[in-house]
C-alpha positions in Angstrom: 15.8 -5.8 -7.2 13.2 -3.7 -5.1 13.3 0.1 -4.2 11.9 1.1 -1.6 11.0 4.5 -1.7 12.8 6.7 0.8 10.7 9.6 1.4 11.3 9.7 5.4 7.7 8.1 6.4 6.9 4.6 6.8 8.5 1.4 8.9 11.4 1.3 6.0 13.6 -0.8 8.4 10.8 -3.6 9.1 9.8 -3.4 4.9 13.8 -4.2 4.1 13.9 -6.7 6.8 11.3 -9.1 5.5 12.5 -8.5 1.8 16.3 -9.9 3.4 14.0 -12.9 5.0 13.3 -13.9 1.4 16.5 -13.2 0.0 15.1 -10.5 -2.1 17.7 -7.6 -3.2 16.0 -4.2 -2.1 17.7 -1.1 -1.5 16.6 2.2 0.4 16.3 5.2 -2.4 14.8 8.2 -3.7 17.3 8.7 -6.6 15.4 8.4 -10.0 18.1 6.3 -11.2 17.5 3.7 -8.9 13.8 3.5 -9.4 14.1 3.2 -12.8 16.6 0.4 -12.7 14.4 -1.7 -10.0 12.1 -4.5 -10.8 9.5 -3.0 -8.3 8.6 -0.1 -6.1 7.3 -0.3 -2.7 5.9 3.0 -1.2 5.6 2.7 2.4 4.1 5.0 4.9 3.2 6.0 8.3 2.0 9.6 9.5 -0.5 12.2 7.9 -1.8 12.4 4.4 -0.9 16.1 3.7 2.6 15.0 5.6 3.4 12.3 3.2 2.5 14.4 0.1 5.1 17.1 1.3 7.7 14.7 1.6 7.4 13.2 -1.6 7.4 16.8 -3.2 10.8 17.2 -0.7 12.4 15.1 -2.8 10.7 15.7 -6.3 9.1 12.4 -6.1 5.7 13.1 -7.3 6.9 13.6 -11.1 9.5 10.8 -11.0 6.9 8.7 -10.1 3.8 9.4 -12.2 6.6 8.5 -15.1 8.2 5.6 -14.0 5.0 3.9 -12.3 1.9 5.3 -14.3 3.7 6.2 -17.6 6.3 3.3 -17.8 4.0 0.6 -15.7 6.5 -0.2 -13.1 4.9 -2.3 -10.4 4.2 -0.5 -7.5 3.0 -1.6 -3.9 2.0 1.0 -1.7 1.3 -0.3 2.3 -0.7 1.7 4.7 -0.7 5.5 4.1 1.3 4.7 1.2 -1.5 3.0 -0.4 -3.7 6.4 0.5 -1.3 8.5 -1.3 -2.2 6.8 -4.3 -5.8 8.1 -4.4 -7.0 11.9 -5.0 -7.5 13.2 -1.6 -8.0 12.3 1.8 -10.5 13.5 4.4 -7.4 13.9 6.9 -5.9 17.1 4.7 -6.1 19.5 2.1 -3.7 18.3 -0.2 -3.9 16.5 -3.4 -3.0 12.9 -3.7 -1.1 11.6 -6.6 -4.2 10.7 -8.4 -3.4 6.9 -9.6 -6.8 5.9 -7.8 -9.8 7.6 -8.6 -11.4 7.6 -5.0 -10.9 9.5 -2.0 -10.1 8.6 1.3 -12.3 8.5 4.6 -12.4 8.9 8.2 -13.8 6.1 10.2 -16.8 7.0 12.4 -17.5 6.1 15.7 -20.6 4.0 16.4 -21.7 4.7 19.9 -23.8 1.2 19.7 -20.4 -0.5 19.4 -17.7 1.4 21.8 -15.4 -1.6 21.2 -14.6 -0.8 18.1 -12.3 2.1 18.2 -10.7 4.6 16.3 -8.0 3.9 15.1 -8.4 0.5 13.7 -5.6 -1.3 15.3 -4.7 -4.9 15.7 -5.4 -8.2 13.7 -8.0 -8.4 11.2 -9.3 -10.9 8.5 -8.8 -9.6 4.7 -11.3 -11.6 2.0 -10.6 -11.1 -1.6 -13.4 -10.1 -4.1 -12.5 -12.0 -6.7 -10.4 -15.4 -7.5 -7.0 -15.4 -9.0 -5.6 -12.5 -7.8 -1.6 -12.6 -8.1 -1.2 -10.5 -4.9 -3.4 -12.7 -2.6 -1.8 -15.8 -4.0 -1.9 -18.5 -1.7 -3.6 -16.2 0.8 -7.1 -16.9 0.0 -8.4 -18.5 3.1 -8.5 -17.1 6.6 -5.7 -14.4 5.7 -5.0 -12.3 8.6 -2.9 -8.8 8.2 -2.1 -6.2 10.9 -3.8 -3.2 10.7 -2.9 0.6 12.2 -5.0 3.3 10.7 -7.9 5.7 10.8 -8.7 6.4 7.4 -10.0 4.1 4.5 -10.8 3.8 0.7 -14.6 2.7 0.7 -15.3 -0.9 -0.1 -17.4 -0.4 -3.2 -14.2 0.9 -4.5 -13.6 0.6 -8.8 -10.0 -1.1 -8.3 -10.8 -2.9 -5.1 -9.3 -6.6 -4.9 -10.0 -7.1 -1.4 -12.0 -5.9 1.9 -11.8 -5.8 5.3 -14.2 -5.1 8.1 -14.0 -2.6 11.0 -17.0 -0.4 11.8 -17.7 -0.4 8.0 -16.5 -2.5 5.6 -13.6 -1.0 3.4 -11.4 -1.5 0.9 -7.8 -3.1 2.2 -6.1 -4.3 -1.1 -6.6 -2.7 -4.4 -5.2 -3.2 -8.1 -5.1 -1.4 -10.7 -3.0 -2.8 -13.5 0.5 -2.0 -12.4 -0.6 -0.3 -9.1 -1.2 -2.2 -5.8 -2.0 -1.5 -2.5 -2.4 -3.0 1.1 -4.1 -0.7 4.1 -2.5 -3.3 6.4 1.2 -3.6 7.3 2.8 -6.6 5.5 5.7 -6.0 7.2 4.0 -6.8 10.4 1.9 -9.4 9.8 4.7 -12.3 10.2 4.1 -15.3 7.5 1.1 -13.4 5.8 3.4 -10.7 5.4 5.9 -12.5 3.9 4.1 -14.5 1.5 2.2 -10.9 0.2 5.7 -9.6 -0.1 6.9 -12.6 -2.2 4.0 -12.2 -4.3 4.7 -8.8 -4.9 8.5 -9.7 -6.0 7.3 -12.3 -8.2 5.1 -9.5 -10.1 7.7 -7.5 -10.7 9.9 -9.9 -11.5 7.3 -11.4 -14.7 6.7 -7.3 -15.5 7.8 -6.0 -18.9 7.8 -2.3 -18.1 9.4 -0.2 -20.5 
């Protein structure tokens, strides 16, 4: 079973529908016992960085997630804002993030010489793995396209970067640190590519031997 974390931010209905298409049992929950018994967690997210952290705090999820993910080793996939919240901070707000990733999120800067490249970065774009045999992108190594909607990003030289995309500048579009995974795009809006990625995450979670 996959637990989609309910903190009132994110395309949770779309995520649950994609998992249902894959015949993956999933629940929307913020209850610690549900999160503990799930094979893996998905942290979705749409909105501002500070709002996201405040919502996690509202449901007392910060310490719970730190325990389940960072101490116990349960696989967790952050989507869009959910991936950004895994970092230390963001230029968008003043609050500290979860701190699982040793980096901060930056704002795209407009380029007057390329006015067609707008902010936010919105639409389909290529995702290029930075190394082979990365399980989250298994079967998606060539010309994988995903749907993006964001104005903030992790730099391309991120220590835990697993794939990059380019919009105004190259940036990290997929990250991986042990059992922590993140994608800046929305797999739930990315049709067959998104289905494959979510299927891969379920396989990773099912094979995990966390405490």
